Backbone as a ProteinNet text record, in pm:
[ID]
protein_1_A
[PRIMARY]
MKKLESREDIELLINSFYAKVIKDEIIAFFFNDVAKVNWDHHLPKMYSFWETILFGQMSYKGNPMAVHFPVNEVAAMEKKHFEQWLKLWKETILENFHGENVSMAITKSENIAKLMSFKMEMARKL
[TERTIARY]
1042.4	927.2	803.2	710.5	591.8	464.5	353.9	224	182.2	105.5	47.9	-87.4	-91.7	-214.6	-253.1	-181.2	-213.9	-189.2	-239	-214	-63.3	9.5	154.3	221.5	171.5	224.6	197.8	79.6	45.7	136.9	162.6	252.1	391.7	442.3	571.5	567.8	462.8	446.7	443.6	360.5	344.3	473.7	536	660.8	770.2	781.2	882	852.5	726.3	684	715	673.6	695.2	841.9	922.3	1067.4	1122.9	1065.5	1104.7	1044.5	917.9	845.8	914.8	953.7	1008.6	1145.3	1206.6	1336.2	1323.7	1204.5	1186.2	1194.7	1269.1	1291.1	1165.3	1069.2	950	834.3	813.6	694.6	722	843.8	872.3	826.4	840	806.7	660.4	570.2	429.9	415.9	487.4	478.9	562.5	683.6	778.1	756.8	725.7	720.3	579.3	494	359.1	267.7	248.9	157.7	223.3	356.2	429.9	368.8	370.5	303.6	358.3	266.3	298	291.3	407.2	412.9	352	360.4	300	148.1	91.4	-53.3	-88.3	-6.1	-36.1	-21.3	86.6	111.6	0.9	-46.2	-157.1	-282.6	-307.7	-422.3	-403.6	-279.8	-252.1	-260.5	-217.9	-234.4	-382.5	-464	-608.8	-671	-629.2	-681.5	-658.1	-533.7	-502.1	-556.3	-569.6	-633.3	-779.1	-843.8	-982	-990.4	-903.9	-904	-875.7	-775.9	-732.1	-805.5	-841.1	-896.8	-1040	-1096.2	-1234.7	-1257.4	-1154.4	-1165	-1243.7	-1266.2	-1341.3	-1279.8	-1149.6	-1080.8	-1049.8	-1063.4	-1032.6	-1155.7	-1134.7	-1238.9	-1177	-1231.9	-1176.9	-1219.1	-1173.2	-1203.5	-1072.2	-1012.3	-882.4	-885.3	-993.6	-999.6	-995.2	-1067.5	-1072.6	-935.1	-852.3	-717.8	-626.7	-648.5	-559.8	-595.5	-720.2	-757.7	-681.4	-665.4	-589.4	-442.7	-384.1	-245.6	-240.5	-337.3	-346.1	-361.6	-424.5	-439.6	-306	-219	-88.4	11.3	14.1	104.9	27.7	17	-62.7	-13.8	-104.7	-76.9	-114.3	-12.2	-32.4	-18.2	-56.7	-51.9	86.3	191.9	328.3	356.9	296.2	315.8	247.4	127.6	56.9	125.6	181.5	256.8	379.3	446.7	563.2	520.7	412.3	357.5	330.2	267.7	232.9	358.6	457.1	583.4	647.1	656	714.8	632.5	501.5	411.1	432.9	431.2	448.8	585.9	688.6	823.9	826.8	769.4	772.2	697.2	582.7	505.4	584.2	635.9	703.3	835.7	896.1	1019.1	992.7	871.3	842.5	741.7	655.1	542.7	516.6	440	390.2	248	179	45.7	-65.6	-187.2	-303.8	-330.7	-302.9	-326.6	-231.1	-117.3	-24.7	-91.4	-150.8	-221	-334.7	-409.4	-520.7	-469	-361.2	-304.9	-256.4	-201.8	-156.7	-276.2	-374.7	-494.5	-566.3	-583.1	-651.1	-571.2	-439.8	-356.9	-363.8	-369.2	-382.4	-514.3	-620.8	-752.3	-752.3	-691.7	-683.7	-604.8	-490.6	-406.4	-481.3	-550.4	-626	-736.3	-811.6	-921.8	-870.5	-768.5	-718	-656.2	-583.5	-523.9	-633.2	-737.3	-850.1	-916.1	-945	-1014.2	-927.7	-798.3	-710.4	-703.7	-698.6	-697.2	-826.9	-939.6	-1069.1	-1078.9	-1029.4	-1034.5	-954.2	-842	-759.7	-828.8	-919.4	-989.2	-1108	-1150.5	-1268.2	-1232.1
-2729.9	-2647.9	-2737	-2701.6	-2786.3	-2706	-2776.9	-2711.7	-2660.6	-2553.6	-2495.9	-2563.1	-2662.8	-2741.2	-2790	-2750.9	-2801.6	-2695.7	-2723.7	-2637.1	-2625.1	-2734.4	-2731.7	-2638.3	-2638.4	-2547.1	-2402.1	-2376.7	-2241.4	-2199.7	-2289.1	-2256.7	-2221.1	-2295.6	-2263.9	-2126.3	-2100.9	-1971.8	-1856.9	-1869	-1762	-1740.2	-1847.4	-1834.4	-1770.3	-1810.3	-1753.6	-1606.4	-1576.3	-1439.2	-1346.1	-1384.7	-1296.8	-1287.3	-1386.8	-1375.9	-1258.1	-1234.2	-1118.6	-989.4	-995	-876.1	-812.5	-893.5	-836.9	-772.2	-793	-730.7	-620.3	-602.2	-511.7	-365	-286.5	-145.2	-60.6	-104.8	-23.3	-58	-185.3	-221.6	-288.8	-325.8	-397.3	-319.5	-186.7	-107	-122.1	-148.1	-168.9	-289.5	-393	-517.8	-513.2	-461.6	-464.5	-352.9	-232.9	-115.5	-67	-65.1	-10.7	-116.1	-227	-331.2	-419.9	-423.8	-511.8	-652.2	-709.8	-837	-948.2	-1021.2	-1144.7	-1255.7	-1299.2	-1392.4	-1527.9	-1570.2	-1698.4	-1695.2	-1577.2	-1558.6	-1527.5	-1443.3	-1393.7	-1501.6	-1576.8	-1672.6	-1776.9	-1840.3	-1935.5	-1870.8	-1743.5	-1673.6	-1657.7	-1626.3	-1610.5	-1743.9	-1851.9	-1984.5	-2008.9	-1983.1	-2006.1	-1910.9	-1784.7	-1686.7	-1734.4	-1769.9	-1809.5	-1947.6	-2034.6	-2163.6	-2142.4	-2047.2	-2012.5	-1949.2	-1853	-1782	-1876	-1962.2	-2045.1	-2178.2	-2236.8	-2371.3	-2380.5	-2266.7	-2266.2	-2346.6	-2364	-2447.3	-2381.8	-2252.8	-2178.1	-2194.2	-2199.1	-2212.8	-2078.2	-1969.4	-1836.3	-1774.4	-1721.6	-1645.4	-1511.5	-1405.1	-1274.7	-1170.6	-1049.4	-935.6	-863.4	-892.5	-832.4	-679.3	-622.1	-475.6	-416.2	-475.2	-423.2	-423.5	-517.6	-525.4	-417	-383.8	-289.7	-143	-112.7	27.6	93.1	28.8	92.5	116.8	27.7	47.2	169.2	180.3	291.8	426.2	423.5	547.2	593.5	501.5	533.8	571	492.3	515.8	485.4	584.4	570.9	455.4	366.1	255.1	304.1	333.7	395.9	294.9	340	254.4	191.4	268.1	215.5	99.9	103.7	-4.3	-132.1	-118.2	-235	-289.4	-200.3	-245	-326	-283.4	-357.1	-491.7	-492.3	-617.6	-714.8	-663.8	-745.5	-795.8	-712	-752.3	-867.8	-856.3	-962.2	-1090.3	-1075.1	-1190.3	-1266.7	-1193.5	-1257	-1324.2	-1254.7	-1311.5	-1444.4	-1444.2	-1563.1	-1678.5	-1650.7	-1756.4	-1814.7	-1726.9	-1773.2	-1843.9	-1814	-1882.8	-2025.2	-2050.6	-2177.4	-2268.1	-2212.8	-2291	-2267.7	-2358.9	-2345.2	-2401	-2378.5	-2436	-2334.2	-2383.4	-2295.3	-2219.8	-2278	-2207.5	-2089.7	-2093.4	-1980.5	-1859.3	-1880.1	-1770.1	-1716.8	-1807.9	-1764.9	-1688.2	-1734.5	-1666.6	-1527.1	-1511.8	-1379	-1289	-1339.7	-1259.9	-1218.1	-1311.9	-1279.9	-1175.8	-1189.1	-1092.8	-954.4	-948.5	-819.6	-752.9	-831.5	-778.1	-730.5	-807.7	-770.5	-641.9	-632.3	-512.3	-388.2	-400.6	-286.6	-243.5	-339.5	-309.5	-246.6	-306.9	-254.6	-116.3	-97.6	33.2	139.2	108.5	200.7	230.8	127.5	147	223.1	197.9	270.8	418	444.6	582.9	654.3	587.2	647	671.9	581	597.2	718.9	744.6	860.8	991.5	988.5	1109.7	1143.1	1048	1070.8	1155.4
-1501.7	-1468.6	-1464.6	-1379	-1361.1	-1380.2	-1387.4	-1397.7	-1260.1	-1261.2	-1140.1	-1120.7	-1029.1	-1022.5	-884	-781.1	-647.6	-540.3	-422.1	-306.1	-281.7	-295.7	-275.9	-376.7	-499.6	-601.6	-562.9	-513.5	-468.7	-353.9	-261.6	-149.8	-200.5	-297.8	-358.3	-424.2	-499.4	-567.4	-467.1	-366.5	-268.1	-189.7	-145.4	-69.5	-153.6	-278.3	-368.4	-397.5	-418.6	-447	-329.5	-210.5	-95.1	-54.8	-90.1	-68	-149.1	-266	-348.4	-292.9	-256.5	-209.4	-89.1	7.5	131.9	112.8	-4.6	-34.9	-139.7	-193.2	-306	-262.6	-337.2	-304.2	-315.6	-394.5	-420.1	-326.3	-297	-218.2	-84.1	-55.8	70.1	193	190.1	308.3	350.8	254.7	291.8	385.1	353.8	429	557.3	545.2	656.9	758.2	709.1	796.9	827.5	726.9	746.5	809.3	739.8	789.7	895.3	894.7	987.5	985.5	866.7	840.9	929.7	988.4	1060.1	954.5	909.7	797.3	830.5	955	993.9	977	987.8	971.1	824.6	762	628.2	519.6	523.6	416.3	402.2	510.5	493.3	434.4	468.6	408.5	258.2	218.7	76	2.4	66.2	4.2	-23.3	76.2	61.5	-39.8	-37.4	-132.5	-275.7	-306.7	-443.5	-477.8	-380.2	-404.6	-443.8	-378.9	-411.6	-550	-576.9	-704.7	-821.9	-806	-918.9	-931.4	-818.8	-823.4	-772.2	-728.5	-681.9	-555.6	-474.1	-353.9	-240.4	-249.3	-147.8	-8.2	-1.6	127	190	113.5	166.1	230.4	349.5	419.8	456.1	404.2	436.3	335.2	358.4	272.3	241.9	126.3	94.7	93.7	47.8	42.4	182.7	273.8	410.8	476.5	440.8	497.6	438.1	312.8	244.7	268.7	295.8	317.8	432.9	548.2	657	620.1	542.8	496.8	406.1	317.5	223.5	295.9	411	489.8	547.4	580.3	637.9	528.3	422.5	309.3	181.2	96.5	-26	-111.7	-141.4	-233.1	-372.7	-451.4	-581.4	-694.6	-813.3	-931.3	-948.2	-927.7	-945.7	-849.8	-731.7	-635.5	-682.8	-736.4	-788.4	-913.5	-994.1	-1111.6	-1070	-964.4	-915.7	-857.1	-780.6	-726.6	-841.3	-946.1	-1061.6	-1133	-1146.6	-1210.6	-1134.1	-1003.5	-921.6	-928.5	-928.4	-936	-1067.1	-1178.4	-1309.3	-1319.2	-1275.8	-1275.7	-1201.5	-1083.5	-997.8	-1061.8	-1118	-1184.2	-1301.2	-1385.4	-1506.7	-1477.9	-1365.5	-1325.1	-1276.2	-1231	-1164.2	-1233.3	-1319	-1369.5	-1518	-1575.4	-1712.3	-1714.9	-1825.3	-1841.1	-1831.6	-1849.4	-1857.5	-1728.1	-1613.9	-1488.3	-1469.3	-1538	-1535.1	-1599.5	-1716.3	-1784.5	-1698.6	-1637.8	-1552.9	-1431.5	-1369.7	-1252.2	-1287.7	-1406.3	-1450.3	-1478.5	-1550.5	-1580.4	-1452.4	-1360.7	-1233.7	-1156.1	-1153.3	-1079.6	-1143.6	-1276	-1344.2	-1306.4	-1303.7	-1265.9	-1120.2	-1032.8	-891	-875.7	-943.1	-932.7	-982.4	-1094.5	-1148.6	-1051.7	-1002.4	-912	-781.9	-723.5	-596.7	-615	-722.8	-750.3	-761.2	-835.3	-851.6	-716.9	-639.6	-511.6	-411.2	-410.1	-318.6	-357.7	-487.8	-534.7	-497.9	-517.7	-482.9	-332.5	-253.5	-107.4	-63.3	-130.5	-94.5	-129.2	-226.6	-269.1	-180.8	-99	-12.1	108.4
[MASK]
++++++++++++++++++++++++++++++++++++++++++++++++++++++++++++++++++++++++++++++++++++++++++++++++++++++++++++++++++++++++++++++

């Protein structure tokens, strides 16, 4: 196991994580059926997003909330979905990495999941 400390590490993390996501019984449909994700486009964005979040590289340009609201309108993104996303994320990190950035990646992902879950729920109530 290695430390999570480079763009290459993030690419491994993201690729491993989404390999699980696209097969997951609870959340795969959001990616495969609702959003019909173009992985060649999505994965590099996720590399940059997490590189920005974890290493402060400021390589990500975008608005994650704006991308998720239209998906939420088609199929409700509920707390259980974010919990499953978080479970897969933590599993993937702990299977591949150790060190202080692992703790930070988990804490940041927990905060993201809570915030997005809350905002998606509020959007459905409007």
